[in-house]
BAFI-3210 file (N, C-alpha, C; in Angstrom, 3 decimals, decimal comma, padded with zeros to 6 digits):
// residues 320
n [1|2|3|4|5|6|7|8|9|10|11|12|13|14|15|16|17|18|19|20|21|22|23|24|25|26|27|28|29|30|31|32|33|34|35|36|37|38|39|40|41|42|43|44|45|46|47|48|49|50|51|52|53|54|55|56|57|58|59|60|61|62|63|64|65|66|67|68|69|70|71|72|73|74|75|76|77|78|79|80|81|82|83|84|85|86|87|88|89|90|91|92|93|94|95|96|97|98|99|100|101|102|103|104|105|106|107|108|109|110|111|112|113|114|115|116|117|118|119|120|121|122|123|124|125|126|127|128|129|130|131|132|133|134|135|136|137|138|139|140|141|142|143|144|145|146|147|148|149|150|151|152|153|154|155|156|157|158|159|160|161|162|163|164|165|166|167|168|169|170|171|172|173|174|175|176|177|178|179|180|181|182|183|184|185|186|187|188|189|190|191|192|193|194|195|196|197|198|199|200|201|202|203|204|205|206|207|208|209|210|211|212|213|214|215|216|217|218|219|220|221|222|223|224|225|226|227|228|229|230|231|232|233|234|235|236|237|238|239|240|241|242|243|244|245|246|247|248|249|250|251|252|253|254|255|256|257|258|259|260|261|262|263|264|265|266|267|268|269|270|271|272|273|274|275|276|277|278|279|280|281|282|283|284|285|286|287|288|289|290|291|292|293|294|295|296|297|298|299|300|301|302|303|304|305|306|307|308|309|310|311|312|313|314|315|316|317|318|319|320]
n.u [104,273|104,506|107,514|108,900|110,690|112,803|111,492|108,918|105,436|104,666|102,164|100,578|099,511|096,733|095,324|094,256|095,391|097,131|097,809|099,693|101,102|101,907|100,781|101,287|104,216|107,615|107,658|110,190|113,326|115,374|118,237|119,342|121,523|120,006|117,639|115,890|113,545|111,294|108,668|106,749|104,964|102,813|101,554|100,049|097,804|097,706|097,861|095,368|092,690|090,118|088,174|089,262|091,236|093,199|095,289|094,643|095,199|097,338|097,298|094,836|095,061|097,108|095,661|093,745|095,079|095,535|093,655|094,545|096,754|096,060|096,947|099,505|099,820|099,568|097,454|097,066|099,830|102,525|103,936|105,374|105,972|107,560|109,576|111,625|112,009|113,036|111,021|110,318|108,503|108,413|107,187|105,197|106,193|107,169|105,974|105,520|102,298|101,394|102,926|103,197|105,026|107,226|106,857|108,177|110,662|111,087|110,138|112,042|114,270|113,937|113,520|115,551|117,728|116,810|116,705|119,876|120,867|120,475|117,958|114,718|111,834|108,545|105,980|103,395|100,529|097,945|098,126|097,811|100,388|102,560|103,996|106,042|108,376|109,399|110,007|112,002|114,049|114,298|115,407|117,654|119,273|118,581|118,606|117,223|114,105|111,470|107,767|105,249|101,363|098,658|095,802|092,515|092,849|095,233|097,210|098,929|098,137|099,593|100,605|101,314|102,076|103,440|102,766|100,432|097,868|096,966|099,242|101,865|103,734|103,845|105,358|107,474|108,114|109,231|111,525|113,196|113,065|111,433|110,795|108,630|108,041|108,381|106,772|103,623|100,201|097,063|093,852|092,846|090,499|089,468|089,542|092,111|094,910|095,428|097,267|099,700|100,246|102,614|102,580|102,005|098,748|096,406|093,083|090,191|088,085|089,102|090,970|089,456|088,011|090,349|092,408|093,784|096,515|096,857|097,327|099,301|101,333|101,459|102,481|104,883|106,319|106,033|107,717|110,296|114,081|113,764|114,434|111,557|109,192|106,586|103,553|100,234|097,277|094,155|091,941|092,194|090,317|086,963|084,687|082,826|084,400|086,004|085,294|086,323|087,858|089,286|088,635|086,564|085,600|083,446|082,908|084,988|087,943|087,947|088,702|089,746|090,801|092,922|094,543|095,643|096,973|098,681|100,555|101,366|103,380|105,790|108,267|109,619|111,514|111,167|111,548|110,914|107,567|104,596|100,993|098,408|095,842|093,995|091,220|089,557|087,281|085,491|084,692|083,450|082,806|085,701|086,168|087,840|090,066|091,139|091,550|093,677|095,636|095,702|096,894|099,205|100,390|100,905|102,652|104,568|104,866|105,964|108,269|109,451|109,148|111,037|113,260|113,472|113,616|115,967|116,104|117,319|118,472|116,914|116,573|119,403|120,272|121,898|122,512|123,098]
n.v [049,339|047,481|046,429|043,718|041,247|038,983|038,642|038,718|039,761|043,429|045,275|046,679|045,805|044,392|041,790|039,589|039,428|037,538|035,632|033,186|031,638|031,122|033,319|035,498|035,127|034,841|032,854|030,343|028,295|028,666|028,369|030,458|032,074|034,350|033,501|032,016|030,191|027,906|026,993|024,108|022,741|019,653|017,497|015,208|012,138|009,252|007,661|007,909|006,798|007,315|009,242|010,677|013,611|015,211|016,131|018,314|020,124|021,598|023,443|024,753|026,096|027,730|029,509|030,564|031,859|034,364|035,756|036,924|038,670|041,428|042,200|043,951|043,288|039,775|039,201|037,671|038,880|040,745|041,894|041,799|039,085|038,886|040,422|039,652|036,953|035,575|034,469|031,845|030,133|026,999|025,887|022,624|019,501|016,719|013,856|010,391|009,592|007,315|005,737|005,404|005,152|006,681|009,225|009,065|009,034|011,746|013,267|013,175|013,685|016,450|017,492|017,169|018,237|021,210|021,303|020,574|023,030|024,596|025,573|026,437|024,344|023,895|022,490|021,344|019,370|017,812|014,096|012,575|010,769|011,810|012,687|011,044|010,283|012,942|013,307|011,336|013,059|014,914|013,347|012,537|014,630|016,165|013,973|012,110|012,689|014,978|014,082|016,382|016,131|016,825|015,796|013,701|011,325|008,702|007,531|005,295|002,817|-000,489|-001,470|-002,954|-002,075|000,297|003,002|004,621|006,477|006,183|004,749|005,739|006,985|004,473|003,185|005,308|005,049|002,629|002,891|004,666|006,928|008,956|010,014|007,746|008,153|010,724|012,061|013,519|013,498|015,671|016,003|013,527|010,781|008,587|005,251|003,206|001,003|001,053|-000,249|-000,721|001,767|004,091|007,011|009,886|011,086|013,632|013,610|014,419|014,873|015,606|017,708|019,910|020,253|021,165|023,707|026,529|027,135|024,717|022,649|023,724|023,332|020,818|019,776|021,079|019,302|017,344|017,146|017,624|018,529|017,879|018,258|019,218|018,216|019,062|018,774|018,736|017,436|018,504|017,697|017,386|019,885|020,611|019,065|021,096|023,149|022,417|020,958|020,379|017,613|014,376|012,368|012,859|013,702|014,199|015,940|017,443|020,036|023,391|026,164|028,609|027,600|025,610|027,648|029,385|027,273|026,674|028,944|029,084|027,225|028,589|028,495|026,314|023,901|023,872|022,078|021,566|021,403|020,721|020,670|018,896|017,018|018,546|019,194|020,183|019,520|018,953|020,802|024,149|027,884|028,211|027,381|025,281|025,177|028,309|027,853|026,326|027,844|029,884|028,775|027,895|030,205|030,857|029,482|030,324|032,516|031,616|030,820|033,262|035,031|033,492|033,927|036,884|036,962|035,928|033,169|030,861|028,673|026,335|025,922|025,883|023,551|020,496|017,078|015,006]
n.w [-094,159|-090,916|-089,920|-089,312|-086,666|-084,828|-082,581|-082,816|-084,484|-084,581|-082,392|-083,902|-085,986|-087,349|-085,194|-086,498|-088,926|-091,064|-089,397|-088,443|-087,018|-083,502|-081,375|-083,005|-082,916|-084,767|-087,717|-087,648|-088,035|-087,232|-085,005|-083,648|-081,398|-080,123|-079,789|-077,164|-076,130|-078,075|-079,587|-080,908|-083,141|-083,267|-085,170|-084,735|-084,376|-084,466|-082,428|-080,729|-079,006|-078,704|-080,133|-083,013|-084,337|-083,011|-084,400|-085,548|-083,651|-083,396|-085,117|-084,939|-082,339|-082,502|-084,021|-082,655|-080,733|-081,521|-079,887|-077,581|-078,540|-078,542|-075,827|-074,233|-071,469|-069,993|-067,899|-064,704|-064,534|-064,178|-066,057|-069,509|-070,711|-073,243|-073,487|-072,267|-073,015|-075,849|-078,560|-080,714|-083,425|-084,405|-086,582|-087,578|-087,457|-089,438|-090,552|-091,706|-093,081|-092,964|-091,720|-088,643|-086,518|-087,799|-086,681|-084,314|-084,475|-085,528|-083,650|-081,582|-083,274|-084,274|-081,506|-080,009|-081,658|-080,798|-078,188|-077,855|-078,776|-076,214|-076,091|-074,825|-074,688|-075,748|-076,492|-078,718|-078,986|-081,418|-080,097|-076,945|-076,753|-078,012|-076,117|-074,760|-076,569|-076,542|-074,242|-073,798|-075,359|-073,619|-071,494|-072,296|-072,298|-069,801|-067,588|-065,277|-064,418|-062,811|-063,075|-063,940|-064,450|-065,800|-066,081|-067,085|-066,913|-066,256|-067,929|-067,509|-068,923|-069,044|-071,686|-074,235|-076,744|-077,970|-079,676|-078,396|-077,005|-074,076|-072,695|-072,011|-069,723|-068,671|-070,346|-069,986|-067,484|-066,985|-068,977|-067,221|-067,915|-066,279|-062,937|-060,817|-058,296|-057,336|-059,228|-060,021|-060,880|-061,359|-061,516|-062,308|-063,140|-063,828|-063,832|-062,446|-061,644|-058,907|-056,959|-058,239|-059,035|-059,046|-059,001|-057,584|-056,709|-057,311|-057,834|-059,103|-057,403|-054,717|-056,072|-057,058|-054,597|-052,730|-052,125|-054,136|-053,490|-051,717|-053,304|-055,118|-053,127|-052,519|-055,127|-055,021|-053,045|-053,807|-056,421|-055,665|-055,830|-058,462|-061,556|-063,895|-065,870|-067,546|-068,262|-070,424|-071,008|-072,202|-071,664|-068,664|-068,168|-067,472|-069,376|-070,114|-070,010|-072,018|-074,791|-076,926|-077,381|-077,612|-075,540|-073,705|-070,120|-067,602|-064,707|-064,632|-063,604|-063,470|-066,006|-064,959|-062,279|-063,109|-064,616|-062,288|-060,786|-062,419|-062,939|-059,799|-060,419|-060,996|-059,551|-059,618|-060,994|-064,186|-067,293|-069,455|-071,855|-072,578|-074,047|-075,125|-077,106|-077,740|-079,704|-082,514|-084,252|-082,479|-080,898|-080,155|-080,665|-080,347|-077,912|-076,627|-078,166|-077,245|-074,560|-074,967|-075,820|-074,117|-071,994|-072,799|-073,346|-070,684|-069,755|-071,178|-070,055|-067,502|-067,813|-068,626|-066,564|-065,074|-065,924|-065,883|-063,341|-062,929|-062,512|-063,748|-063,480|-064,117|-066,943|-067,458|-065,928|-066,226|-067,309|-064,673]
ca.u [104,570|105,051|109,040|108,510|111,640|112,686|110,233|107,445|104,953|104,277|100,713|100,213|099,324|095,510|095,783|094,061|096,143|098,448|097,753|099,793|102,105|101,731|100,801|102,120|106,004|108,287|107,674|112,090|113,906|117,097|117,800|120,462|121,921|119,045|116,381|115,888|112,221|110,872|107,405|107,003|103,703|103,144|100,273|099,444|096,767|097,733|098,130|094,048|091,720|089,019|087,952|090,520|091,365|094,064|096,009|094,625|095,275|098,000|096,828|093,644|095,460|097,650|094,810|093,053|096,032|095,576|092,460|095,253|097,686|096,112|097,127|100,592|100,658|098,734|096,420|097,541|101,227|103,081|105,280|105,442|106,795|107,873|110,379|112,713|112,235|112,979|110,229|109,796|107,246|109,469|106,207|105,144|107,426|107,116|106,317|104,965|101,042|101,047|104,168|102,895|106,012|108,145|106,726|108,884|112,129|111,010|109,868|113,213|115,356|113,644|113,621|117,557|118,139|116,274|117,842|121,182|120,652|119,996|116,153|113,371|110,549|106,872|105,619|101,852|100,338|098,709|097,516|099,187|101,663|103,993|104,912|106,838|109,871|109,394|110,472|113,214|114,891|114,636|115,817|118,910|119,918|118,873|118,568|115,874|112,631|110,030|106,865|103,382|100,486|097,266|095,009|091,647|093,601|096,842|097,895|099,630|097,886|100,185|100,310|102,997|101,830|104,139|101,999|099,172|097,989|097,174|100,461|102,747|103,884|103,943|106,776|108,313|108,721|110,122|112,398|113,430|112,670|110,911|110,870|107,406|108,551|108,561|105,637|102,292|099,108|096,076|092,536|092,552|089,026|089,208|089,864|093,592|095,398|096,163|098,308|100,837|100,453|103,478|102,203|100,840|097,580|095,059|092,065|089,690|087,181|090,303|091,369|088,050|087,774|091,722|092,346|095,196|097,609|097,616|098,018|100,701|102,255|101,667|103,229|106,438|106,506|106,725|108,942|111,344|114,682|114,270|113,932|110,416|108,663|105,149|102,433|098,760|096,197|093,276|091,001|092,015|089,276|085,763|084,273|082,146|085,414|086,558|084,543|086,823|088,848|088,946|088,271|086,097|085,624|082,776|083,578|086,695|088,343|087,832|090,230|090,306|091,598|093,935|095,426|095,761|097,816|099,744|101,123|101,860|104,436|106,600|109,592|110,069|112,909|110,875|112,896|110,283|106,324|103,493|099,931|097,993|094,793|092,664|090,319|089,157|086,359|083,986|084,972|082,430|083,096|087,071|086,645|088,804|091,611|091,480|091,885|094,941|096,440|096,061|098,041|100,756|100,718|101,095|104,033|105,763|105,283|106,399|109,995|109,920|109,676|112,217|114,749|113,639|114,302|117,352|115,890|117,453|119,004|116,019|116,779|120,711|120,259|122,491|122,178|124,561]
ca.v [048,393|047,670|045,595|042,117|040,904|038,020|038,495|038,466|041,119|044,070|044,606|047,492|044,984|043,488|040,689|038,378|039,242|036,441|034,580|031,675|031,348|030,986|035,081|035,912|035,234|034,418|031,174|030,091|027,067|029,457|028,129|031,199|032,568|035,117|033,030|030,658|029,555|027,357|026,392|023,292|021,593|017,979|017,234|013,643|011,561|007,882|007,119|007,860|005,344|007,498|009,983|011,092|014,721|015,929|016,201|019,737|021,126|022,709|024,834|025,681|026,573|029,256|030,541|031,046|032,631|035,539|036,481|037,411|039,401|042,654|042,148|043,908|042,003|038,796|039,521|039,144|039,191|042,612|042,062|041,527|037,759|039,076|041,714|038,974|035,994|035,604|033,160|031,417|029,339|026,214|024,922|021,603|018,483|015,786|012,291|009,895|009,563|005,518|004,773|006,149|005,054|007,655|010,373|008,587|009,668|013,147|014,395|013,432|014,632|017,830|018,017|016,791|019,496|022,127|021,323|020,589|024,499|025,190|025,927|025,647|023,746|024,294|021,294|021,708|018,193|016,033|013,012|012,152|009,911|012,318|012,968|010,004|010,787|014,156|013,053|010,362|013,998|015,932|012,691|012,456|016,166|016,524|012,824|011,626|014,387|014,217|014,319|017,120|015,616|017,267|014,850|013,157|009,528|008,330|007,077|004,178|001,303|-001,596|-001,869|-003,234|-001,388|001,789|003,938|004,563|007,730|005,816|004,160|006,835|007,114|003,440|003,222|006,245|005,077|001,780|003,294|005,345|008,563|009,956|009,258|007,958|008,524|012,207|013,060|013,802|013,657|016,352|015,888|012,054|011,122|007,320|003,717|002,976|000,021|001,905|-001,307|-001,019|003,159|004,667|008,410|010,607|011,483|014,368|013,214|015,375|015,602|016,303|018,789|020,353|020,350|021,343|025,220|026,044|027,010|023,528|021,876|024,046|022,707|019,080|019,513|021,370|018,757|016,137|016,936|018,199|019,260|017,552|019,323|018,826|018,078|019,600|018,353|019,137|016,956|019,759|016,932|017,616|020,405|019,533|019,203|022,272|024,116|022,294|020,239|019,672|016,751|013,178|011,441|013,994|013,082|014,820|016,190|017,815|021,127|024,604|026,804|029,892|027,034|025,159|028,669|029,498|026,517|026,664|029,974|029,058|026,665|029,653|028,893|025,059|023,447|023,045|022,226|021,225|021,749|020,412|021,123|017,913|016,358|019,528|018,323|021,299|019,660|018,719|022,233|025,179|028,798|028,031|027,119|024,743|025,955|029,032|027,417|025,544|029,041|030,282|027,826|027,933|031,562|030,742|028,298|030,988|033,806|030,838|030,937|034,536|034,989|032,972|034,642|038,259|036,980|035,245|032,065|030,279|027,193|025,054|026,021|025,693|022,402|019,265|015,820|014,422]
ca.w [-093,186|-089,776|-089,496|-088,601|-086,443|-084,407|-081,661|-083,873|-085,584|-083,595|-082,221|-084,558|-087,270|-086,980|-084,676|-087,297|-090,297|-091,134|-088,116|-088,830|-085,695|-082,214|-080,989|-083,945|-083,144|-086,350|-087,897|-088,114|-087,409|-086,713|-083,583|-083,487|-079,847|-079,186|-079,604|-076,161|-076,141|-079,232|-080,057|-081,745|-083,315|-083,416|-085,690|-084,768|-083,480|-084,789|-081,121|-080,219|-078,970|-078,737|-080,853|-083,485|-084,703|-082,524|-085,395|-086,147|-082,478|-083,386|-085,930|-084,096|-081,103|-082,998|-084,883|-081,181|-079,891|-081,870|-079,135|-076,882|-078,901|-078,621|-074,685|-073,746|-070,670|-070,184|-066,809|-063,901|-064,566|-063,888|-067,043|-070,740|-071,242|-074,779|-072,708|-071,511|-073,726|-077,701|-078,923|-082,186|-083,784|-085,102|-087,019|-087,215|-087,592|-090,561|-090,291|-092,924|-092,266|-093,012|-090,374|-087,141|-086,162|-088,214|-085,909|-083,145|-084,936|-086,210|-082,612|-081,101|-084,051|-083,987|-080,346|-079,773|-081,897|-080,223|-076,763|-077,712|-078,562|-075,287|-075,902|-073,881|-075,860|-075,486|-077,770|-079,202|-079,996|-081,375|-079,103|-075,648|-077,301|-078,502|-074,925|-074,498|-077,421|-076,225|-072,819|-074,243|-075,654|-072,250|-070,576|-072,498|-071,888|-068,363|-066,882|-064,715|-064,216|-062,252|-064,048|-063,487|-065,659|-065,666|-067,254|-066,684|-066,950|-065,768|-068,969|-067,533|-069,072|-069,138|-073,213|-075,219|-077,943|-077,566|-079,657|-077,750|-075,707|-072,958|-072,253|-071,890|-068,502|-068,191|-070,859|-069,572|-066,041|-067,464|-069,725|-066,827|-067,967|-065,096|-061,757|-060,146|-056,653|-057,509|-060,459|-059,614|-061,585|-061,240|-062,040|-062,708|-062,794|-064,675|-062,612|-062,701|-060,728|-057,316|-056,113|-058,733|-059,470|-058,077|-059,150|-056,697|-057,791|-056,847|-058,389|-059,563|-056,340|-054,265|-056,674|-056,728|-052,854|-052,437|-052,596|-055,008|-052,586|-051,361|-054,803|-055,588|-052,477|-053,191|-056,230|-054,855|-052,003|-054,653|-057,015|-054,862|-056,482|-059,285|-062,999|-064,095|-067,333|-067,657|-069,594|-069,890|-071,414|-071,987|-071,111|-067,732|-067,774|-067,623|-071,013|-069,858|-070,697|-073,212|-075,455|-078,220|-077,083|-078,054|-074,658|-072,569|-069,054|-067,075|-063,413|-064,331|-063,491|-063,913|-066,346|-063,489|-060,936|-063,532|-064,888|-060,929|-060,202|-063,336|-062,246|-059,112|-060,387|-061,671|-059,417|-059,907|-062,155|-065,349|-068,228|-070,819|-071,317|-073,605|-074,191|-076,244|-076,880|-078,523|-081,154|-082,894|-084,454|-081,526|-080,407|-080,325|-080,623|-080,406|-076,157|-076,134|-078,357|-076,514|-073,229|-074,998|-076,139|-072,990|-071,051|-073,360|-072,716|-069,089|-069,966|-071,989|-068,692|-066,192|-068,555|-068,789|-064,877|-064,406|-066,922|-065,561|-062,078|-063,067|-062,275|-064,846|-063,434|-065,084|-068,270|-067,698|-065,481|-067,155|-066,872|-064,026]
c.u [104,927|106,626|108,455|110,245|111,529|111,637|108,885|106,733|104,317|102,833|100,218|099,384|097,868|095,891|095,137|094,407|097,116|098,801|098,175|100,652|101,514|101,856|102,118|103,848|106,430|108,088|109,447|112,233|115,138|117,054|119,388|120,489|120,561|117,703|116,628|114,495|111,574|109,272|107,364|105,596|103,693|101,715|099,802|098,253|096,630|097,319|096,408|093,549|090,640|088,375|089,006|090,245|092,243|095,056|095,935|094,706|096,110|097,821|095,405|094,173|096,506|096,853|094,092|093,874|096,207|094,285|093,311|096,731|097,569|096,560|098,653|101,009|099,404|098,179|096,516|099,014|101,484|103,729|104,969|106,614|108,043|109,328|111,595|112,680|111,868|112,381|110,448|109,203|108,400|108,212|106,325|106,133|106,432|107,044|105,215|103,501|100,682|102,180|104,063|104,212|107,415|108,063|107,735|110,192|112,069|110,698|111,257|114,377|115,100|113,913|115,093|117,697|117,811|117,089|119,032|121,506|120,964|119,049|115,252|112,105|109,118|106,364|103,987|101,227|098,785|098,111|098,189|100,334|102,797|104,624|105,925|108,095|109,884|110,370|111,982|114,094|115,186|115,703|117,769|119,929|119,901|118,620|117,003|115,290|111,828|108,988|105,381|102,653|099,431|096,621|093,745|091,849|094,949|097,856|099,243|099,353|099,051|100,280|101,269|102,947|101,935|103,294|100,753|098,891|097,737|098,007|101,415|104,025|104,282|105,397|107,783|108,808|109,725|111,058|113,375|113,800|112,348|110,814|109,315|107,246|108,004|107,855|104,634|101,266|097,848|095,032|092,086|091,240|088,334|089,627|091,308|093,994|095,857|097,249|099,521|101,177|101,360|103,185|101,684|099,643|096,310|094,259|091,261|088,683|088,414|090,690|090,697|087,806|088,908|091,539|093,830|096,424|097,967|097,673|099,293|101,989|102,829|102,244|104,739|107,007|107,031|108,061|110,221|112,362|114,920|113,851|112,599|110,006|107,338|104,145|101,065|098,154|094,876|092,289|090,682|090,696|087,954|085,559|083,146|082,731|086,536|086,223|085,298|088,139|088,398|088,267|087,938|085,530|084,694|082,972|084,522|087,112|088,028|088,910|090,457|091,145|093,061|095,474|096,153|097,101|099,250|100,926|102,017|102,895|105,871|107,842|110,017|110,712|112,253|111,747|111,985|108,660|105,367|102,071|099,318|096,356|093,352|092,208|089,349|087,345|085,163|084,218|083,464|083,190|084,976|087,402|087,787|090,563|092,072|091,559|093,455|096,044|096,635|097,020|098,938|101,108|101,442|102,594|105,002|105,925|106,201|108,591|110,030|110,024|110,532|113,475|114,610|113,845|115,451|117,390|116,080|118,082|118,481|116,557|118,508|121,137|120,819|122,336|123,723|125,509]
c.v [048,136|046,327|044,693|041,613|039,554|037,760|038,145|040,010|041,771|044,414|045,978|047,157|044,523|042,060|039,256|038,738|038,539|035,707|033,221|030,971|031,737|032,497|035,624|036,195|034,604|032,971|031,393|028,824|027,465|029,470|029,118|031,580|033,432|034,678|031,736|030,222|029,095|026,709|025,651|022,380|020,360|017,375|015,882|012,981|010,004|007,062|007,015|006,547|005,802|008,337|011,139|012,960|015,662|016,448|018,052|020,781|022,004|023,989|025,498|026,627|027,606|030,108|031,118|031,700|034,383|036,447|037,357|038,292|040,867|042,931|042,404|042,961|041,223|039,199|038,063|039,367|040,693|042,815|041,733|040,264|037,916|039,846|040,631|037,600|036,046|034,320|033,167|030,062|028,691|025,366|023,498|020,832|017,522|014,681|011,808|009,436|007,769|004,783|005,794|005,931|005,990|009,203|010,271|009,429|010,724|014,047|014,387|013,901|015,951|018,309|018,129|018,150|021,229|022,253|021,382|021,637|025,121|025,934|025,776|024,812|023,485|022,990|021,599|020,392|018,196|015,449|013,093|011,300|010,816|012,659|012,074|010,282|011,714|014,006|012,316|011,573|014,633|015,182|012,593|013,803|016,266|015,202|012,743|012,782|013,515|014,974|015,203|017,238|016,115|016,179|014,314|011,758|009,419|008,216|006,266|002,798|000,459|-002,324|-002,019|-002,511|-000,105|002,969|003,983|005,658|007,725|004,940|004,805|006,882|005,692|002,912|004,073|005,919|003,707|001,942|004,265|006,709|009,183|009,049|009,204|008,761|010,212|012,909|012,862|013,664|014,133|016,139|014,580|011,838|009,969|006,340|003,683|001,610|000,697|000,725|-001,259|000,808|003,416|006,163|008,811|011,160|012,273|014,359|014,217|016,101|016,151|017,664|019,888|021,025|021,180|022,950|025,085|026,174|025,429|022,324|022,234|023,233|021,203|018,913|019,581|020,276|017,513|015,927|017,195|019,077|018,658|018,659|018,563|019,042|018,111|018,894|018,394|018,502|017,921|018,683|016,830|018,746|019,828|019,940|020,704|023,435|023,923|020,865|019,240|018,859|015,369|012,227|012,057|012,933|013,887|015,259|016,910|019,438|022,331|025,154|027,865|028,889|026,558|026,172|029,084|028,724|026,274|028,061|029,714|028,117|027,408|029,232|027,150|024,750|022,901|023,380|021,651|021,368|021,037|020,714|020,025|017,622|017,462|018,911|019,339|021,215|019,415|020,089|023,359|026,291|028,788|027,891|026,452|024,823|027,268|029,111|026,828|026,787|029,546|029,791|027,751|029,143|031,962|030,542|029,544|032,189|032,969|031,233|032,470|035,075|034,664|033,425|036,269|037,997|036,343|034,264|031,172|029,144|026,274|025,154|025,350|024,259|021,297|018,079|015,349|013,355]
c.w [-092,308|-090,341|-088,533|-087,719|-085,763|-083,069|-081,828|-084,593|-084,462|-083,452|-083,207|-085,711|-086,658|-086,323|-085,438|-088,575|-090,270|-089,750|-088,758|-087,660|-084,429|-081,883|-081,897|-083,622|-084,624|-086,386|-088,534|-087,427|-087,417|-085,416|-083,367|-081,756|-079,276|-079,003|-078,223|-075,555|-077,818|-078,896|-080,932|-081,926|-083,847|-083,981|-085,770|-083,746|-084,040|-083,909|-080,319|-080,267|-078,945|-080,392|-081,792|-083,991|-084,042|-083,536|-085,471|-084,674|-082,946|-084,255|-085,112|-083,167|-081,473|-083,327|-083,483|-079,980|-079,935|-080,824|-077,796|-077,696|-078,970|-076,771|-074,461|-072,767|-070,144|-068,302|-066,203|-063,410|-064,711|-065,176|-068,227|-071,144|-072,390|-074,516|-072,162|-072,111|-075,391|-078,159|-080,265|-082,116|-084,796|-086,325|-086,874|-088,046|-088,850|-090,087|-091,455|-092,519|-092,176|-092,472|-089,758|-086,800|-086,477|-086,895|-084,525|-083,270|-085,175|-085,216|-081,932|-082,201|-084,014|-082,645|-079,709|-080,270|-081,400|-078,848|-076,581|-078,023|-077,358|-074,955|-075,038|-075,077|-075,319|-076,779|-077,654|-080,104|-080,667|-080,115|-078,023|-076,098|-077,232|-077,502|-074,599|-075,418|-077,026|-074,854|-072,474|-074,542|-074,774|-071,302|-071,001|-072,402|-070,385|-067,190|-066,250|-064,217|-063,564|-063,274|-063,443|-064,115|-064,900|-066,650|-066,451|-066,287|-066,631|-067,037|-068,580|-067,547|-069,255|-070,530|-073,639|-076,279|-077,774|-078,173|-079,458|-076,655|-074,566|-071,870|-071,923|-071,305|-068,061|-069,001|-070,273|-067,959|-066,384|-067,932|-068,335|-067,073|-067,127|-063,746|-060,850|-058,986|-056,386|-058,620|-059,505|-060,937|-060,744|-061,985|-062,655|-062,191|-063,385|-063,646|-063,016|-061,404|-059,390|-056,869|-056,720|-059,474|-058,484|-058,262|-057,959|-057,389|-057,014|-057,879|-058,155|-058,542|-055,249|-054,859|-056,630|-055,404|-052,455|-052,432|-053,682|-054,512|-051,806|-052,333|-054,826|-054,667|-052,356|-054,167|-056,008|-053,927|-052,889|-055,445|-056,323|-055,627|-057,871|-060,960|-063,338|-065,287|-066,933|-068,766|-069,439|-071,052|-071,079|-071,957|-069,175|-067,069|-068,020|-069,181|-071,462|-070,519|-072,004|-073,866|-076,515|-077,726|-077,235|-077,025|-073,326|-071,338|-067,918|-065,986|-063,321|-063,737|-064,078|-065,014|-065,452|-062,932|-061,871|-063,965|-063,273|-060,513|-061,257|-062,535|-061,176|-058,964|-060,725|-060,675|-059,180|-061,359|-063,255|-066,546|-069,428|-070,363|-072,562|-073,451|-075,460|-076,153|-077,286|-079,942|-081,859|-083,522|-083,913|-080,541|-080,744|-079,567|-080,321|-078,670|-075,844|-076,801|-077,663|-075,351|-073,487|-075,260|-074,864|-072,487|-071,772|-073,171|-071,706|-068,976|-069,999|-070,673|-067,773|-066,870|-068,506|-067,306|-064,603|-065,064|-066,334|-063,990|-061,753|-062,077|-063,401|-064,941|-063,976|-066,249|-068,462|-066,957|-066,519|-066,693|-066,342|-064,529]
res [m|a|k|k|n|i|i|g|i|p|s|d|i|s|m|y|a|n|q|f|s|f|f|s|r|s|l|s|r|d|l|k|d|k|v|d|t|v|l|m|g|i|p|f|d|l|g|t|t|g|r|p|g|a|r|y|g|p|k|s|i|r|m|a|s|s|n|h|c|w|e|d|i|r|w|p|w|d|f|n|t|f|d|y|i|n|v|i|d|y|g|d|i|d|y|i|p|g|k|p|e|s|v|v|e|a|i|q|k|n|a|d|k|i|l|s|a|d|k|t|l|i|s|i|g|g|d|h|f|v|t|l|p|l|l|r|s|h|h|k|k|y|g|k|m|a|l|v|h|f|d|a|h|t|d|c|v|p|n|t|q|v|i|n|h|a|s|m|f|y|h|a|s|n|e|g|l|i|e|p|k|h|s|i|q|i|g|i|r|t|d|y|d|r|k|s|h|e|f|q|v|i|d|t|t|a|a|n|d|l|s|v|s|e|i|i|q|l|i|q|d|r|v|d|n|l|p|v|y|l|t|f|d|i|d|c|l|d|p|a|y|a|p|g|t|g|t|p|v|v|g|g|m|t|t|e|k|v|l|k|i|i|r|g|l|k|n|i|q|t|i|g|f|d|l|v|e|v|s|p|q|y|d|h|a|e|i|t|s|l|a|g|a|t|i|i|l|e|f|l|y|i|v|g|y|q|k|r|t|n|k|v|e|n|r|l|f|r|k|p]
***
């Protein structure tokens, strides 16, 4: 039997055998020095206002990631990111289902542990509420951040109910976790209060009309030199490309264009990533789960690219 190591299960094992982790990375919570990137699942959807089921997202995304295991190099990159970064799958966090507030403590406790060990954290949701406690943990380490947010919704509803997947960035702004004047949202196609909304918005009409390079430049100009947290709600994609989500909105972006934009962000100081709102029971043929797994793999390539080119200041960036 092939030998398993910290980097993962070798490619000479069937890609569908024992597929319990993302991209067959080792399941571990040992944050030893040679580990630099950690994938963490958050199976939570009690903040959902539409169709529930995102609690099953981490599991379905991990399973769909097996479709990429046969590739030595993810196209169109020219290197294998796992030659430059050591990745573990931390598994899913635990919380008390009858006490949704317990997920906040669980997320922050585990995220704090990972970040304090100087690891890059990539989180897999779960509904979009989970980004709020993740931002709190990243802010604790890195200070005020810019937010790059792909979504059909602004998620800035002024709601006193904190555990809600439509209000996270309203609360994040009020708590001083992110700097709205340096943050940007891409793919928005639902109504919002434009008078009080401080985020720059590239709505879905503009996003579909602008070129990839134009969008990348707008994002780079907006975030400036701040550390960046990148959050991706799968419903940014049109339902034709991501039917398996709780709040689908027609008229969205294509998977190809989104992947090109994400690749183009490889030079910004990204200090954290998450992908949320995959609800596999509404999916067909794993289309949405595969899109989610592919986007997360692009996140991993960004981290690998930055390490390969010695652009590691993003992960070493410290709160002033």
